[in-house]
N, CA and C atoms as an extended XYZ file, in Angstrom:
336
Properties=species:S:1:pos:R:3:atomname:S:1:resname:S:1:resid:I:1 pbc="F F F"
N        20.465       15.600       18.220 N   MET     1
C        19.588       15.327       17.108 CA  MET     1
C        19.945       16.168       15.885 C   MET     1
N        20.244       17.464       16.017 N   PRO     2
C        20.591       18.250       14.826 CA  PRO     2
C        21.802       17.684       14.076 C   PRO     2
N        22.781       17.178       14.802 N   GLN     3
C        23.956       16.598       14.141 CA  GLN     3
C        23.565       15.352       13.351 C   GLN     3
N        22.736       14.511       13.950 N   PHE     4
C        22.284       13.298       13.271 CA  PHE     4
C        21.521       13.656       11.995 C   PHE     4
N        20.618       14.637       12.092 N   LEU     5
C        19.842       15.042       10.922 CA  LEU     5
C        20.720       15.669        9.844 C   LEU     5
N        21.760       16.380       10.236 N   SER     6
C        22.648       16.972        9.228 CA  SER     6
C        23.448       15.899        8.492 C   SER     6
N        23.720       14.785        9.152 N   ARG     7
C        24.431       13.673        8.495 CA  ARG     7
C        23.482       12.807        7.660 C   ARG     7
N        22.215       12.880        7.941 N   ASN     8
C        21.201       12.060        7.264 CA  ASN     8
C        20.158       12.983        6.653 C   ASN     8
N        20.536       13.652        5.581 N   ARG     9
C        19.699       14.708        5.017 CA  ARG     9
C        18.387       14.223        4.432 C   ARG     9
N        18.252       12.930        4.201 N   ARG    10
C        16.988       12.446        3.663 CA  ARG    10
C        15.913       12.329        4.734 C   ARG    10
N        16.300       12.454        6.012 N   LEU    11
C        15.347       12.368        7.112 CA  LEU    11
C        14.886       13.750        7.531 C   LEU    11
N        13.623       13.823        7.922 N   THR    12
C        13.105       15.062        8.496 CA  THR    12
C        12.438       14.718        9.817 C   THR    12
N        12.426       15.658       10.702 N   LEU    13
C        11.841       15.479       12.012 CA  LEU    13
C        10.464       16.126       12.031 C   LEU    13
N         9.465       15.361       12.451 N   GLU    14
C         8.099       15.868       12.545 CA  GLU    14
C         7.655       15.797       13.993 C   GLU    14
N         7.121       16.882       14.497 N   MET    15
C         6.601       16.903       15.865 CA  MET    15
C         5.154       16.398       15.835 C   MET    15
N         4.862       15.424       16.689 N   LEU    16
C         3.525       14.851       16.767 CA  LEU    16
C         2.950       15.083       18.158 C   LEU    16
N         1.630       15.108       18.277 N   PRO    17
C         1.021       15.222       19.608 CA  PRO    17
C         1.363       13.981       20.439 C   PRO    17
N         1.259       14.066       21.758 N   PRO    18
C         1.627       12.933       22.611 CA  PRO    18
C         0.814       11.672       22.327 C   PRO    18
N        -0.454       11.820       21.985 N   TRP    19
C        -1.281       10.660       21.684 CA  TRP    19
C        -2.115       10.982       20.464 C   TRP    19
N        -1.828       10.305       19.358 N   ALA    20
C        -2.553       10.569       18.119 CA  ALA    20
C        -2.567        9.315       17.250 C   ALA    20
N        -3.422        8.351       17.570 N   PRO    21
C        -3.453        7.125       16.775 CA  PRO    21
C        -3.777        7.361       15.303 C   PRO    21
N        -4.528        8.439       15.015 N   GLU    22
C        -4.862        8.719       13.614 CA  GLU    22
C        -3.635        9.132       12.806 C   GLU    22
N        -2.534        9.466       13.472 N   LEU    23
C        -1.296        9.815       12.772 CA  LEU    23
C        -0.300        8.665       12.752 C   LEU    23
N        -0.702        7.519       13.269 N   ASN    24
C         0.183        6.364       13.329 CA  ASN    24
C        -0.204        5.389       12.210 C   ASN    24
N         0.650        5.224       11.207 N   PRO    25
C         0.275        4.374       10.062 CA  PRO    25
C         0.120        2.902       10.404 C   PRO    25
N         0.555        2.473       11.573 N   VAL    26
C         0.418        1.067       11.922 CA  VAL    26
C        -0.971        0.756       12.504 C   VAL    26
N        -1.729        1.777       12.917 N   GLU    27
C        -3.047        1.549       13.504 CA  GLU    27
C        -3.995        0.783       12.577 C   GLU    27
N        -4.082        1.121       11.274 N   PRO    28
C        -4.953        0.317       10.400 CA  PRO    28
C        -4.495       -1.141       10.292 C   PRO    28
N        -3.211       -1.386       10.424 N   ILE    29
C        -2.721       -2.769       10.367 CA  ILE    29
C        -3.187       -3.528       11.595 C   ILE    29
N        -3.070       -2.913       12.786 N   TRP    30
C        -3.546       -3.589       13.996 CA  TRP    30
C        -5.056       -3.797       13.925 C   TRP    30
N        -5.772       -2.839       13.387 N   SER    31
C        -7.221       -2.987       13.243 CA  SER    31
C        -7.558       -4.143       12.303 C   SER    31
N        -6.851       -4.228       11.178 N   TRP    32
C        -7.035       -5.315       10.214 CA  TRP    32
C        -6.776       -6.671       10.870 C   TRP    32
N        -5.712       -6.737       11.679 N   LEU    33
C        -5.396       -7.986       12.368 CA  LEU    33
C        -6.453       -8.336       13.410 C   LEU    33
N        -6.759       -7.368       14.278 N   LYS    34
C        -7.628       -7.631       15.424 CA  LYS    34
C        -9.073       -7.900       15.019 C   LYS    34
N        -9.626       -7.060       14.151 N   TYR    35
C       -11.045       -7.161       13.821 CA  TYR    35
C       -11.328       -7.939       12.534 C   TYR    35
N       -10.282       -8.242       11.784 N   GLY    36
C       -10.458       -8.984       10.542 CA  GLY    36
C        -9.823      -10.358       10.602 C   GLY    36
N        -8.528      -10.393       10.470 N   GLU    37
C        -7.801      -11.659       10.363 CA  GLU    37
C        -7.939      -12.557       11.593 C   GLU    37
N        -7.903      -11.970       12.781 N   LEU    38
C        -7.890      -12.775       14.005 CA  LEU    38
C        -9.154      -12.603       14.847 C   LEU    38
N       -10.229      -12.140       14.225 N   ALA    39
C       -11.447      -11.832       14.975 CA  ALA    39
C       -11.998      -13.033       15.739 C   ALA    39
N       -11.968      -14.201       15.164 N   ASN    40
C       -12.531      -15.392       15.817 CA  ASN    40
C       -11.447      -16.382       16.225 C   ASN    40
N       -10.232      -15.930       16.298 N   PHE    41
C        -9.109      -16.789       16.657 CA  PHE    41
C        -8.973      -16.797       18.181 C   PHE    41
N        -9.095      -17.978       18.791 N   VAL    42
C        -9.030      -18.093       20.249 CA  VAL    42
C        -7.991      -19.153       20.611 C   VAL    42
N        -6.730      -18.759       20.681 N   PRO    43
C        -5.694      -19.730       21.020 CA  PRO    43
C        -5.711      -20.061       22.516 C   PRO    43
N        -5.182      -21.219       22.827 N   ASP    44
C        -5.097      -21.620       24.234 CA  ASP    44
C        -3.891      -21.003       24.933 C   ASP    44
N        -2.887      -20.625       24.165 N   GLU    45
C        -1.676      -20.086       24.771 CA  GLU    45
C        -1.204      -18.855       24.000 C   GLU    45
N        -0.509      -17.974       24.708 N   THR    46
C        -0.027      -16.745       24.074 CA  THR    46
C         1.041      -17.029       23.030 C   THR    46
N         1.785      -18.094       23.171 N   ASP    47
C         2.790      -18.441       22.156 CA  ASP    47
C         2.137      -18.700       20.800 C   ASP    47
N         0.980      -19.338       20.822 N   VAL    48
C         0.245      -19.623       19.586 CA  VAL    48
C        -0.253      -18.314       18.967 C   VAL    48
N        -0.766      -17.429       19.807 N   LEU    49
C        -1.214      -16.123       19.318 CA  LEU    49
C        -0.052      -15.344       18.717 C   LEU    49
N         1.062      -15.317       19.411 N   ASN    50
C         2.244      -14.610       18.922 CA  ASN    50
C         2.689      -15.138       17.564 C   ASN    50
N         2.717      -16.442       17.423 N   LYS    51
C         3.138      -17.055       16.162 CA  LYS    51
C         2.176      -16.704       15.032 C   LYS    51
N         0.887      -16.711       15.335 N   GLU    52
C        -0.112      -16.399       14.313 CA  GLU    52
C        -0.039      -14.932       13.892 C   GLU    52
N         0.123      -14.028       14.847 N   VAL    53
C         0.262      -12.610       14.525 CA  VAL    53
C         1.480      -12.400       13.637 C   VAL    53
N         2.596      -13.002       14.003 N   LEU    54
C         3.812      -12.859       13.193 CA  LEU    54
C         3.621      -13.422       11.789 C   LEU    54
N         2.973      -14.569       11.693 N   ASN    55
C         2.721      -15.152       10.366 CA  ASN    55
C         1.852      -14.237        9.504 C   ASN    55
N         0.822      -13.625       10.099 N   ARG    56
C        -0.045      -12.711        9.336 CA  ARG    56
C         0.714      -11.452        8.914 C   ARG    56
N         1.558      -10.925        9.802 N   LEU    57
C         2.334       -9.737        9.451 CA  LEU    57
C         3.352      -10.047        8.358 C   LEU    57
N         3.975      -11.207        8.430 N   ILE    58
C         4.922      -11.606        7.377 CA  ILE    58
C         4.177      -11.772        6.061 C   ILE    58
N         2.989      -12.386        6.112 N   GLY    59
C         2.182      -12.534        4.899 CA  GLY    59
C         1.781      -11.191        4.302 C   GLY    59
N         1.527      -10.217        5.153 N   LEU    60
C         1.161       -8.876        4.686 CA  LEU    60
C         2.293       -8.254        3.877 C   LEU    60
N         3.512       -8.583        4.245 N   LYS    61
C         4.676       -8.056        3.532 CA  LYS    61
C         4.652       -8.457        2.051 C   LYS    61
N         4.038       -9.587        1.753 N   PHE    62
C         4.001      -10.094        0.383 CA  PHE    62
C         2.702       -9.756       -0.350 C   PHE    62
N         1.910       -8.859        0.216 N   ASP    63
C         0.662       -8.430       -0.413 CA  ASP    63
C         0.695       -6.903       -0.556 C   ASP    63
N         1.407       -6.393       -1.575 N   PRO    64
C         1.586       -4.947       -1.687 CA  PRO    64
C         0.290       -4.169       -1.860 C   PRO    64
N        -0.730       -4.754       -2.512 N   GLU    65
C        -1.988       -4.032       -2.683 CA  GLU    65
C        -2.685       -3.820       -1.349 C   GLU    65
N        -2.707       -4.861       -0.514 N   LEU    66
C        -3.323       -4.729        0.799 CA  LEU    66
C        -2.526       -3.764        1.667 C   LEU    66
N        -1.225       -3.859        1.610 N   LEU    67
C        -0.381       -2.955        2.385 CA  LEU    67
C        -0.611       -1.503        1.969 C   LEU    67
N        -0.718       -1.263        0.670 N   GLN    68
C        -0.997        0.081        0.160 CA  GLN    68
C        -2.369        0.555        0.646 C   GLN    68
N        -3.366       -0.327        0.602 N   ALA    69
C        -4.712        0.044        1.049 CA  ALA    69
C        -4.725        0.379        2.535 C   ALA    69
N        -4.000       -0.377        3.327 N   LEU    70
C        -3.933       -0.092        4.759 CA  LEU    70
C        -3.221        1.229        5.011 C   LEU    70
N        -2.174        1.499        4.233 N   TRP    71
C        -1.480        2.787        4.383 CA  TRP    71
C        -2.425        3.938        4.047 C   TRP    71
N        -3.145        3.808        2.939 N   GLU    72
C        -4.056        4.871        2.515 CA  GLU    72
C        -5.185        5.069        3.519 C   GLU    72
N        -5.577        4.003        4.201 N   ARG    73
C        -6.621        4.111        5.221 CA  ARG    73
C        -6.166        4.996        6.382 C   ARG    73
N        -4.862        5.074        6.604 N   SER    74
C        -4.372        5.910        7.700 CA  SER    74
C        -4.616        7.389        7.424 C   SER    74
N        -4.790        7.767        6.155 N   GLY    75
C        -5.061        9.153        5.816 CA  GLY    75
C        -3.841       10.054        5.863 C   GLY    75
N        -2.662        9.477        6.062 N   LEU    76
C        -1.453       10.287        6.121 CA  LEU    76
C        -0.972       10.627        4.722 C   LEU    76
N        -0.485       11.820        4.564 N   ASN    77
C         0.096       12.242        3.300 CA  ASN    77
C         1.572       11.890        3.354 C   ASN    77
N         1.975       10.926        2.574 N   PHE    78
C         3.353       10.452        2.620 CA  PHE    78
C         3.891       10.340        1.210 C   PHE    78
N         5.040       10.951        0.978 N   THR    79
C         5.717       10.835       -0.299 CA  THR    79
C         7.063       10.158       -0.056 C   THR    79
N         7.206        8.918       -0.473 N   PRO    80
C         8.481        8.248       -0.220 CA  PRO    80
C         9.610        8.846       -1.044 C   PRO    80
N        10.659        9.219       -0.372 N   MET    81
C        11.854        9.728       -1.036 CA  MET    81
C        12.802        8.542       -1.155 C   MET    81
N        13.145        8.166       -2.376 N   LEU    82
C        13.879        6.931       -2.609 CA  LEU    82
C        15.389        7.089       -2.575 C   LEU    82
N        15.887        8.288       -2.534 N   GLY    83
C        17.331        8.482       -2.486 CA  GLY    83
C        17.749        9.581       -3.445 C   GLY    83
N        19.012        9.591       -3.744 N   PHE    84
C        19.563       10.600       -4.646 CA  PHE    84
C        20.174        9.930       -5.864 C   PHE    84
N        19.973       10.538       -7.005 N   SER    85
C        20.577       10.032       -8.234 CA  SER    85
C        22.052       10.437       -8.260 C   SER    85
N        22.857        9.790       -9.115 N   PRO    86
C        24.275       10.153       -9.192 CA  PRO    86
C        24.513       11.620       -9.529 C   PRO    86
N        23.572       12.255      -10.246 N   ASP    87
C        23.768       13.664      -10.588 CA  ASP    87
C        23.197       14.608       -9.524 C   ASP    87
N        22.827       14.068       -8.343 N   GLY    88
C        22.433       14.904       -7.222 CA  GLY    88
C        20.978       15.275       -7.155 C   GLY    88
N        20.115       14.580       -7.884 N   HIS    89
C        18.686       14.867       -7.822 CA  HIS    89
C        18.004       13.924       -6.837 C   HIS    89
N        17.040       14.479       -6.119 N   ARG    90
C        16.254       13.685       -5.188 CA  ARG    90
C        15.254       12.862       -6.002 C   ARG    90
N        15.217       11.564       -5.804 N   LEU    91
C        14.284       10.700       -6.526 CA  LEU    91
C        13.087       10.419       -5.625 C   LEU    91
N        11.915       10.788       -6.088 N   THR    92
C        10.701       10.619       -5.309 CA  THR    92
C         9.659        9.921       -6.167 C   THR    92
N         8.959        8.987       -5.566 N   LEU    93
C         7.852        8.313       -6.228 CA  LEU    93
C         6.588        8.701       -5.471 C   LEU    93
N         5.620        9.274       -6.155 N   TYR    94
C         4.397        9.648       -5.472 CA  TYR    94
C         3.189        9.271       -6.309 C   TYR    94
N         2.036        9.232       -5.666 N   HIS    95
C         0.791        8.809       -6.288 CA  HIS    95
C        -0.001       10.053       -6.661 C   HIS    95
N        -0.345       10.166       -7.930 N   GLU    96
C        -1.095       11.337       -8.382 CA  GLU    96
C        -2.089       10.914       -9.446 C   GLU    96
N        -3.333       11.219       -9.212 N   GLY    97
C        -4.367       10.932      -10.201 CA  GLY    97
C        -4.473        9.465      -10.586 C   GLY    97
N        -4.269        8.569       -9.613 N   GLY    98
C        -4.408        7.149       -9.879 CA  GLY    98
C        -3.179        6.474      -10.443 C   GLY    98
N        -2.077        7.191      -10.571 N   GLU    99
C        -0.861        6.539      -11.067 CA  GLU    99
C         0.359        7.030      -10.301 C   GLU    99
N         1.402        6.248      -10.364 N   TYR   100
C         2.643        6.614       -9.696 CA  TYR   100
C         3.505        7.437      -10.636 C   TYR   100
N         4.090        8.500      -10.108 N   VAL   101
C         4.868        9.442      -10.910 CA  VAL   101
C         6.239        9.603      -10.279 C   VAL   101
N         7.275        9.607      -11.113 N   TRP   102
C         8.640        9.868      -10.645 CA  TRP   102
C         8.906       11.358      -10.666 C   TRP   102
N         9.627       11.813       -9.682 N   ASP   103
C        10.040       13.202       -9.641 CA  ASP   103
C        11.526       13.224       -9.329 C   ASP   103
N        12.262       14.026      -10.040 N   ALA   104
C        13.691       14.185       -9.780 CA  ALA   104
C        13.958       15.674       -9.581 C   ALA   104
N        14.058       16.083       -8.330 N   THR   105
C        14.312       17.486       -8.028 CA  THR   105
C        15.744       17.633       -7.522 C   THR   105
N        16.323       18.799       -7.707 N   PRO   106
C        17.700       18.999       -7.239 CA  PRO   106
C        17.809       18.789       -5.729 C   PRO   106
N        18.934       18.236       -5.330 N   ARG   107
C        19.202       18.016       -3.911 CA  ARG   107
C        19.285       19.361       -3.202 C   ARG   107
N        18.594       19.497       -2.067 N   PRO   108
C        18.660       20.776       -1.355 CA  PRO   108
C        20.057       21.006       -0.759 C   PRO   108
N        20.420       22.257       -0.728 N   GLU   109
C        21.697       22.597       -0.122 CA  GLU   109
C        21.571       22.528        1.400 C   GLU   109
N        22.605       22.040        2.091 N   PRO   110
C        22.505       21.979        3.556 CA  PRO   110
C        22.443       23.385        4.150 C   PRO   110
N        21.661       23.499        5.232 N   LYS   111
C        21.549       24.795        5.916 CA  LYS   111
C        22.805       25.018        6.747 C   LYS   111
N        23.267       26.270        6.736 N   LYS   112
C        24.499       26.582        7.481 CA  LYS   112
C        24.195       27.327        8.728 C   LYS   112
């Protein structure tokens, strides 16, 4: 793992407890599907259920406001790091005070 992380410096490793649904950002999505979108859906076969779940998840991909709201419901503090600029700055987009802000900080030096 250390070798992989050294080759992929934009990734960081976070240790999580063995069972912590409140730290899993997909939990609000499953809740939205189960208790909202599919609450009264009673298919006769699992293939129909599978197709409907996939269709709803694909539709969610095209609704950025809902996706953002579901992410925020997870309560996780997440700052997406978008990559590095040609001059070596880390490009980050984060939400602050109701608006999105760009940050360009110098690329960290690798640890030796």
